[in-house]
Every structure is written in C-alpha cells, then in structure tokens.
C-alpha positions in Angstrom: 0.0 0.0 0.0 1.5 3.3 -1.1 0.7 6.3 1.2 0.3 9.6 -0.5 -1.4 13.0 0.0 -1.0 14.0 -3.6 -4.7 13.6 -4.5 -5.7 16.2 -1.9 -3.2 18.9 -3.0 -5.2 22.1 -3.8 -8.4 20.5 -2.5 -10.6 22.0 0.2 -10.8 20.7 3.7 -13.0 21.8 6.6 -11.8 21.4 10.1 -14.2 22.1 13.0 -12.9 23.4 16.3 -9.7 24.6 14.6 -8.8 27.4 17.0 -6.7 25.3 19.4 -5.5 21.9 20.4 -6.1 18.9 18.1 -8.1 21.0 15.6 -5.3 23.6 15.2 -2.7 20.8 14.8 -4.8 19.1 12.1 -5.5 22.3 10.2 -1.8 23.2 10.2 -0.8 19.7 9.1 -3.3 19.8 6.2 -2.1 23.2 5.1 1.5 21.9 5.1 0.4 19.1 2.8 -1.0 21.6 0.3 -4.7 21.6 1.1 -6.8 24.7 1.3 -8.2 24.6 4.8 -11.2 26.3 6.3 -11.0 26.3 10.1 -14.4 26.6 11.8 -14.4 28.1 15.3 -15.8 30.8 17.5 -12.4 32.2 18.2 -11.4 33.0 14.6 -8.7 35.4 15.8 -6.6 32.5 16.9 -6.8 30.9 13.5 -6.1 34.1 11.7 -2.9 34.6 13.7 -1.7 31.1 12.8 -2.6 31.6 9.2 -0.1 34.6 9.1 2.7 32.3 10.3 2.2 29.4 8.0 4.7 29.4 5.1 3.0 27.0 2.8 -0.7 26.5 1.7 -3.7 28.5 2.8 -5.7 28.6 6.0 -9.0 30.5 6.3 -10.8 31.3 9.5 -14.6 30.9 9.4 -16.6 31.9 12.4 -19.1 29.3 13.5 -20.7 28.1 16.8 -21.2 24.3 16.4 -24.3 24.5 18.6 -26.0 26.8 16.1 -27.2 25.1 12.9 -27.4 28.3 11.0 -23.7 29.0 11.7 -22.7 25.6 10.4 -24.9 26.0 7.2 -23.5 29.5 6.6 -20.0 28.3 7.1 -20.4 25.6 4.5 -22.0 28.0 2.1 -19.1 30.5 2.5 -16.6 27.8 1.9 -18.3 26.5 -1.2 -18.7 30.0 -2.7 -15.2 31.3 -1.8 -12.9 28.3 -1.7 -14.7 25.5 -3.6 -16.5 22.3 -2.8 -15.3 20.4 0.3 -13.3 17.2 -0.3 -12.3 16.5 3.3 -14.2 17.1 6.5 -12.6 16.7 9.9 -15.2 16.7 12.6 -13.0 17.7 15.5 -15.1 20.2 17.6 -15.9 18.7 21.0 -16.8 19.8 24.5 -16.6 18.1 27.9 -17.2 19.2 31.4 -16.0 17.5 34.6 -18.8 16.3 36.8 -20.9 13.3 38.1 -23.8 12.1 36.0 -26.0 12.0 39.1 -25.3 15.6 39.8 -25.1 17.0 36.3 -26.6 20.2 34.9 -29.1 19.8 32.0 -27.7 22.8 30.1 -24.2 21.4 30.3 -25.4 18.0 29.0 -27.3 19.8 26.2 -24.2 21.7 25.1 -22.1 18.5 25.1 -24.7 16.7 23.0 -25.2 19.6 20.6 -21.5 19.9 19.9 -20.3 16.3 20.0 -23.2 14.7 18.3 -25.7 17.1 16.6 -23.0 19.5 15.3 -21.0 16.6 13.9 -24.2 15.2 12.2 -25.0 18.5 10.6 -21.5 19.1 9.3 -21.4 15.5 8.0 -24.7 15.9 6.2 -23.6 19.1 4.5 -20.2 17.8 3.5 -21.6 14.5 2.0 -24.3 16.5 0.2 -21.6 18.7 -1.4 -19.4 15.7 -2.2 -22.3 13.8 -3.9 -23.5 16.8 -5.9 -20.0 17.4 -7.2 -19.0 13.7 -7.8 -16.2 13.9 -5.2 -14.8 10.8 -3.6 -14.1 12.6 -0.4 -13.2 11.6 3.1 -15.0 12.3 6.4 -13.0 11.9 9.6 -14.5 12.0 13.1 -12.2 12.8 16.0 -13.7 10.3 18.5 -12.2 9.2 21.8 -11.2 6.0 23.6 -14.1 6.9 25.8 -16.3 6.1 22.8 -15.4 2.5 23.3 -14.7 1.9 27.0 -14.9 4.1 30.1 -11.9 4.3 32.4 -12.4 7.6 34.1 -14.8 9.1 36.6 -16.7 12.4 36.5 -17.1 12.4 32.7 -21.0 12.5 32.8 -22.5 12.4 29.3 -19.3 12.8 27.4 -18.7 9.0 26.9 -22.3 8.6 25.7 -21.7 11.2 23.0 -18.5 9.5 21.9 -20.1 6.1 21.8 -22.6 7.9 19.6 -19.8 9.0 17.3 -18.7 5.3 17.1 -22.2 4.3 16.1 -22.6 7.2 13.6 -19.4 6.3 11.9 -20.6 2.8 11.1 -24.1 4.1 10.3 -22.6 6.4 7.7 -20.3 3.8 6.3 -23.3 1.4 5.8 -25.3 4.2 4.1 -22.4 5.1 1.8 -22.1 1.4 0.8 -25.8 1.2 0.0 -25.5 4.3 -2.1 -22.5 2.8 -3.9 -20.5 5.9 -2.9 -16.8 6.0 -2.7 -16.8 8.6 0.0 -14.8 7.3 3.0 -15.4 7.7 6.7 -12.9 7.1 9.4 -13.1 7.5 13.2 -9.9 8.3 15.1 -10.0 7.7 18.8 -7.3 9.4 20.8 -6.4 8.7 24.4 -5.6 11.6 26.7 -4.2 14.6 24.7 -2.8 17.7 26.2 -5.3 20.4 25.2 -7.5 23.1 26.6 -10.2 20.4 27.2 -7.9 18.3 29.4 -4.7 19.0 31.2 -4.5 22.7 30.0 -8.0 23.5 31.1 -8.0 26.4 33.6 -11.0 25.3 35.7 -9.7 21.8 36.5 -10.3 20.4 40.0 -7.3 19.4 42.1 -8.5 15.8 41.7 -8.5 16.1 37.9 -5.1 17.8 37.9 -3.7 14.9 39.9 -5.2 12.4 37.5 -3.8 14.1 34.4 -0.5 14.5 36.1 -0.3 10.7 36.7 -1.0 9.6 33.2 1.0 9.9 30.0 -0.4 12.4 27.5 -0.4 12.6 23.7 0.4 15.9 21.8 -2.2 17.3 19.4 0.4 16.7 16.6 0.2 13.0 17.3 -3.5 13.0 16.3 -2.8 15.2 13.3 -0.3 12.6 12.1 -3.1 10.0 12.4 -5.4 12.1 10.3 -2.7 12.5 7.6 -2.2 8.8 7.7 -5.9 8.1 7.1 -6.0 10.6 4.3 -2.8 9.1 2.7 -4.3 5.7 2.2 -5.3 4.8 -1.4 -8.7 5.7 -2.5 -9.9 2.1 -2.4 -8.6 1.4 1.1 -10.8 1.8 4.1 -8.7 2.3 7.2 -9.9 -0.4 9.6 -8.5 -1.5 12.9 -11.7 -2.1 14.8 -14.9 -1.3 13.0 -13.1 1.2 10.9 -11.3 2.7 13.8 -7.8 4.1 14.0 -7.1 4.2 17.7 -4.1 6.2 18.9 -2.9 5.8 22.5 0.3 7.0 24.3 2.6 4.3 25.4 1.8 3.3 29.0 -1.8 4.5 29.1 -3.9 2.1 31.3 -6.5 0.1 29.6 -10.1 0.0 30.8 
C-alpha cells in the first residue's frame, strides 16, 4: 500500500474546532500538505494569527458556533462559494465538562450533546451532500475518543455517551455510503488523553483532575494530526480499519479500561 497525500493537494478541507488543540494541529498539518483549509471556530482570531505564520498553503478562519445550525450552514455556504467544494471534513469540535452524571446540569449536558453529536451530524450531512453533488470521492474523519469504546475515568458524565454515539454514527454512515455505492470514505480516530484546553491545559480543573492528568501519559495534538494525515494518505480504495473502521491512537503506557 502506497501512502500519498497527492490527490488532496489544492483541494478544500473543513476542520471544525480549529482554533486550538487537536483541531489547530490538524488544520496546520493539512495546510503543510498543500490543502486549502477552512478552520471553523468561534475564536477566529486564533486561526487568523496562525494563518499569518504558515509558510505553505492556505488557512482561512470561518466563524461558527457548532451549537447553532445556521452558523454551520452559513460556514459551508461560504466555503463552497469562496474556496470551492469540500473534499475533506474533519469533525473535530468537541466539548466536555467535569462532573458526576448523578449531579449534572441539564444545560451542560445539552451543550455537550449539541457539539459532540448534533454539530457533527449537521456538518457531515452538509459535506456529504456537497461531495455527492460534485461527484467527489471525499473523506469524512470523526475525531472520536477511547471513551467512545470503553470508560476508564470518573466524572465524565454524558461525554462518553456522545463518543459512543460517534462510534455508532461512523458505522451508520459507512453502511449508508455502501448502500449508495458511494466511494466517500469515513474514518473515526480515537485518541487517548491529549494535552489540550479540554484536558490538562484546562483552567478550571479540580485538584482531583489535575492529579489524574499528572499521573497519566499524554499525547500531543500533533500525534492526532499525524493520524489524520495517515488516514487521508491511504489509497482511494482502502478503508482504514483497525476495529470497525477505527484508528485508535494511544500513548505508550496509558492504562486500559
């Protein structure tokens, strides 16, 4: 199997949650490989600042709140009209909040569900619609989590449920694409703990959580970006599959469930 990013050079990729962490690393990696990247986020200033520093390729900041459907639709419309049809979608945007399920706040649960599940579904629907209309054999990649397969951490409330949902949505979409005889690919990448603003770099962490993160090995966002590039580099006829079309990336030494 020959790995190559050549077929994506000059093509458009959308990365959600591209202002920091994993999304920023993915967006920057795709730009370095010659893709035209639209980074969706609320904090567009962070993307714009990085865009000025990138030497190769193009990175565009597109303001969008992934809990607002109109924002997502407007973002896809802007990308199509200004950059071209999307060939690659990276569903990276995610949200988590420390807390017990039995003591959780409904509004926090709703936000987690809206970003991690509904936002992902809306973005996927729009991307696939564009790919089908334009005859594009594109690639949809969901940034999932090992918590979408097994739970080895307390005080994560509904977050694992949303990621188990992403696991199910990946296979649901794959089966739909097969039934449509489509060559659009879908891959789910499931990182272990990654040093981001949602985990060890979060400012409102409890002392308990700080101690937990300090005791475990952590991945860097660039490690996940490398996984995305690998998945995109596989030949058009190859479906990346480790476990139900999963590419699981874990740091050496991370405890199993």
